[in-house]
N, C-alpha and C positions, 0 to 999 in steps of 0.2 A: 622232598628236600631234604638234607641230612644236616643236621648242624651239631657243633661241638659247643656245650655248655661250660666254660670254667668255673670250676667251684674251689677257688681258692680259699685257704685257712689262714686269715692274718694271724690269729692268736699263736700259732705255731711256725709263721713266715713261711708256709707252703704256697708256692705259685706252681703253675703248669704241673699240677699234681692229680686232680680226679677229672676225668671227661665224664661228663654227663652227655649223651646221645640223644638229641631229639629229633624225630623223624614225623614229617608232616606232608600230606597231600590232600586231594580233594576226596580221597576214602578214608581220612582218618589220620591218628596218630599214634605214636608210642615215644616211650624215654627206655633208654637202657641204663640203669645203676644211677638213681637220683641222689647218691651221697649221703654223707651223715646228716645228722639233725641240725648240727650246726650252721649248714649251709643252705638247709630249705628256704629259709626267706629271701636270700639271694635267686635261688631257682624260681623261685614264685615270682619273684619281680622280672625275671629274665624270660618267662613263660608268658607272663601278662604282656612285655614290650611285644613279643611276638603274636599276640591276640589269640593266645590257647586259652580256651574258656570251659574245655572238657579235655579229658585224657582217657583216652580208650585203652589202652595196655601200659602196664609198668614193666619191664624185662629186667630181672635180676640174674647177673652172672653168679653171683654167690651174696651172701647175707652177712660178709664182715660190715664192721660197723662204717667204716668210711665209703662202704658201697651202697649200703642198703640201712643204714641208722637211720634215714630220714622218712622212710616210705610209708611207716605209719601217719605221719605229719601231712605227707603228700596225698594220699588216701583221704585224710581228714577234708582236705581242701577240694579234691575231684573223687567224690565217694561214689561214681559211676566206675572209678578203672577198675580194670582185673589185674592182678598181679601174678606173675608167673614165675615160679619159683621151682627149684628141684624138690622132690618128693621128702628129702631129708631138711629140707629147710622149713616146710610146713609148718610144724608144731612152733619152732622158735619164732615165727613172724606173729603167729596168734597169740603167743605167751611169751614175749621176749626177757624175762626176767633172769633165765639161765644164762642166755646170750650174752645180757649186759653184767653181769657178773662174773662171767668167764673174760669178758673184754676189758673191766676194771682190774683184774688180777694180772692180765698178760700187758696191758698198755698202760695201766696207772692213769697219770695225768692226762694222757694223749687222749684216752676213753671218755674222760670227764671233758675235755674240749670238744670233743666229735658230739657229745650229749647224749642223753639216755633215749632210748628207742620207743615208741608208742605201738601199742598191739594193733595189728591190722584185722578188721572184723573177718570171720570166716568165710563170709560171702563173697569176698573179694578177691581170695587165695586161691589159687589153682595149678595144677601142673597140667604138661601138656607135651606130646611129640611135637606139636605142629600148632603154631598159633594161626588162627584164622583171619590175617591180615592179609590183603593184594596178594592173594595166590597162596599165601601161606609162609609163615617163617619158620624154617626146620630148628628144633631144640634139641642139642647133642648134650649128653652126660659128658662131661669131662675132668673127672677127680683127678686131683693133684693138689694145685694150689688150695683147696678145700675138699672135702668129701663130697659136698652138696655143690659143687661148681657146673657150671653148665656153658655152652655158649650157642649163640643164634645166628642162624646163616639165613639172609636175604638173597635176591637175585644178583644184588649189587655188592653185598658187605655179608662179612664173616664179622662179628662182636666177638672178640676172643678173652673178653675180660683179662686174667691173668695166667693165661694156659702159657703163653710165651713169654711170660714175665713181664719187665717196665720198659718201655720204649720210649726213645727220644730220637727226634729227626735233627741229625745233625748233617746238613748238607755239605758234601755229597754222601756222608756216611750215615750209618743208624747206630744208636747205641742199645745195648740190651742187657739186661741185667734177670737171672733167674729169680723168680717169686717163690720160694721154699720154706716157708716157715713149718714148725712143727704142727702136724705130724706128715713128715715128708716121706713118700713112697717113690724111688725111681720109676719103677715100672707102671704103676698108675700114669703117670706124667706124660709118659713114651707112648703106653697105647691110647691115651686120650689125643694126643700130638696125630698118632694115625688114624685116629676118626674122623678129625677135622681134615687130614691132608687132602680128601676130595674136594675140598672146599676153599682152598685158598687162592683159587685162582680169581680173587676179586679184592678189592679194598680191606684191609684190615683194620680194624677199630680196637683200640686198646683201651683198658680202664685206665690205665696210669702208662702214657699219656698220648694222645693223638693218635694218628693213622699211616698207616705204610701202606705202599701200593704195591709192592713186590713182595705178595705171600710166600711165593715159593722160597725167595732167601730168607724172611723172617721164621720158616718152618725149619730150613736147614741150619740157620746158625743157633735159633733157640735150643733145637735137638743137639748139636754139637756142644752147645754151652753146657747143658746139663752133665752131659756125660765128664767133659772135662771139669766141673766144679766136683762132681763125686771123686774123680780119680785124684784129684789135687788135695782135698780135703781128706781124706782118706790117709795121705801120708802123715798127717798132722793130728790124728784121732787119739793118739796115745799122750800127747801134749799139746792140746790145742791153745795156740797164741793167735789173737785176732788180727794183730799187726802183719805178723809172718804169712797167716793166710792169704792175707788181703794182698799182701806182696807178692806172693807166689801166683794167686790168680791173675793178677794184673800182668805178670811174665807171661803166662800160659795162655791166656785169652784175650786176643787182640781186641775183640768187642768190649768188653768189660774195661780194658785199659783206655779206652775214649772218654770214661768217666773225666778225664782231665779235662776235656775241652768242655763240659758242661758249666753253663754258669756259675760261681760259687756257692750260691744256697741251694741249687740242685744238687751240686758235688757234694757238700754238705749232709744233704738228705739221704743221698745214696749212699754214703759212707754208714750212716746210721742202720739203715734198712739191710744192705748188704750183711750185717753182722745177723739179723734175723734169717737170713735166707743161710747163711753159713751154720748155725746154730741147727738148724731143721735137718740140713744134711747130716750133721755130725751125729743127732739122735738116731738116725738111719741107720748109720754104717754098723756093721756088726763089731 
């Protein structure tokens, strides 16, 4: 059974923000992206409600604070859990000092709200091409949103992290926004999308936020959106004005334009993070 556990961050007014995915069956369990340190107490409460007394696997799509900041705290509670991450993330999980300092520099007060990471014992950290669970979970390196980003594929689900950006279901429509913070490289993103293309014929589970059932549509729109954003932002690179860029993106990208259909708190948050995505693309442009 697969469940989404909401990790709201009330200090920031963030709801429908982080999807922590818990899978359980008779053969064991795993969790994908346990969230920041500030939400671990809530996550543990939710796991207790579901009678989770041990944790086999913690699968990390990447180690940004909002996805993996609480992993050390979670391993402290479940010391038998194996943490699967990209090889470039291993050293930062074992010794998160530089990651924490970088997060403070980039995110400031938001990082302070997320909370400081705890080190993960070396014995718990591993890399893998396949996680030996229920016939195997395929691990696919997907650099783009981060150099250490990876996706996980089961028979029924593709856990895509932020490869396809930010997702919200707006029946009957979907909303997407590229998640392209610095350092953004268009070619890396597109190659990573190619790498997962054979596996989009299943449920697509996002880190932000929820799940989509039409993977072919998600892949097509996300690819189109990336190219569109690069083209539109390139027209502004010599004199970037965020308001004008967002106005032009809204005119040229009908999927991003659906932001107006989001509830007011989500719309406000999207406008904040859209600037981060734009800045990543501006730094990429020659």
